[in-house]
MARLUM-451609 format. One record per residue: residue in one letter; x, y, z of N, C-alpha, C, O in turn. Coordinates in pm, whole numbers, plus 50000, padded with zeros to 5 digits. Atoms other than C-alpha are relative to their C-alpha. Layout:
N
AXYZXYZXYZXYZ
...
***
This chain:
85
A501914999649979258054340560506499434990549918498524983649963
L501005009550084256994319360190500144987950051499124981050042
D499955009949953258224291660344498814996850116497874988850121
L500965000349860256484296160669498715000349946498054990049963
F501364999750003253204308260536499564988149933498594981849975
S500245012550058253244280060297499644987250107498674980050083
R500085014049928253574251260587498835006050125497834999050141
K500844994649901251664272660879498825005449962497835003450032
G500984991650053249424293260683500475013950065501205014150164
F500084989249964249244331760708499955000950178500875002850257
A500544995249844247494335661059500494992950081500494996450199
G499015012349902249584303661195501185008950027501615009450142
T498664993049990252704326961131499895012850039499115021650003
T499594987149945254204352661335501225005549898501815001049800
V498734992750078256724379361244501104996650104502244999250068
E498705005949916258994365861525500364988149929501574987349909
Q499715014850078258884328261327500685008649891501915008549881
I499404995650163259564346960992501605005650057502624999450023
A498734995649984262474366461134501054988550070502204986950030
R498845014149958264154334561340500174991549880501284986549864
H499845010650132263554313061000501135007549909501944999949854
A499784997550054265084339060832501845007950043502605015349980
G498874994949899268124345461118500505013749982501645018049966
L500034984749952267244381361156499045001150112498314992450158
S500654993349881265814404061431498415001849932498205002249811
K501464992850017261954413761427500065012649921499715014749805
A499434988850043263194446661411500394999749848499735005949764
A499495002650170265024437361063498915000349894498905007449793
I501025001450056261814425460947499175015549953498725019749846
Y501194989349974259874456561052500395014149909499675022949860
L498934990650054262664478160907499195001649830498775012249784
Y500175001950136261654466860544498394999849969497955005349868
F501435005949988257844454460612499275008850080499595005150193
P500734995549886255524477960819499244992950061498954996150176
S500915012449925253204445060886500374989049931501174989249838
K499835011050051253034410660821499404999149862499904994549760
Q500684996550126250374419660580501185007149831501195005449710
A499524992450111252664440660381501064991549970501644995749870
L498875010050017255384411360382499654992049899500394988349808
L500955009050107252574390560194499805004949895499884997849795
T500304994750095251724415859981501235000549879501154999049757
G498685002350073255494416759880500614988849915501194989849807
L500255013050076255534379759803499324999949894499804993849799
V501375002850098252414382359587500715010549901500495006549787
R499744991550073254194413959412501094988049920501014983649806
R498455004750061257644394859358499514988249901500084988149792
A500525009150104255704364259178498915006449912498975000749803
I500794992850108253134384558981500285012149930499535016049841
V499544988050098254744413958842500784993449921500574998249809
P499105007150111257234391758642498964994549868499144996149747
L500725004450094254374375058487498985012449946498275009349851
A500814993550055252444404758419500725008849918500085016649847
D499444991350067255084422358266500984991749856501594997149763
E499705005450104256184393558049498914998949896499224997249779
A501515003550087252144389957901500405012649922500685012149803
L500314986950058252234430157856501205000149881500815005249776
A499065000850092255814424457645499624989849879499994991449762
R500065006750125254594397357444498925004049925498895003049803
I501614995650089250804411357364500565011949923500195013949807
S499734985150060252644447257295500614998949821500355005949723
C499524998250124254794433957012499354989849882499744989449766
H500645010050081252344405156877498745010249896497995019549927
R500764993150114250534416456553498944985249946499394974149921
G500925010150075247334395056419499514994350097499744996950216
D500645009349898245274369156561500605000150143501814998650161
P499004998749857245764372756974499654987650032499664987550155
R500445012049950244654337157015501304992250034501544987750146
P498605008949942248124319357006500725008650117501135001650210
V499424995049908249624344557226499614999350145500384998750241
I500735002349904246824341857470500214984750057500414982950177
R499805011549968247164304257465501444998750091501554993250201
Q498515001549947250954306757544499825008650141500185004150250
L499814993949889250484331357783499344992050137499864991150249
A500535008649916247894308857954500894988050052501054985450171
G498875013249985250364278157939500905007150097500995001950208
L498934994449954252974301458059499335001550164499824994750255
R500644997449859250854312258383499454986950048499694985550168
A500215012649920249554278458467501564990650029501554982650123
E498965005449977253104264858457500575005650134500954998750229
R499604990249879254074292758705499575001150150500095003450259
L501184998949905251284292158901499934986450065499434986050178
A500145013249943251534253758967501174997850114500964990750213
D499254998649918254814260259139499505006250149499065017450176
P500704993949893253874259959486500845012150075500425014750188
K499294990849962256424288059558499715016749926500405026249961
***
């Protein structure tokens, strides 16, 4: 789905295309995701949750001036968000 959304856009991609691209049936996609929007939400969560978890872990154990941690997290986020996937 990510590959197709990246190439064709969300509106230009159908669940049938996603299923075919993944080698699955359309029913298999709907078994895990009730809609194309839910599938996109899952992709976003897969990308964002690890970043948020890492940020919270670094912040929770840091003591003192928060600026160095904020700089590290901003750099990490920029690096990861630069990846098209």
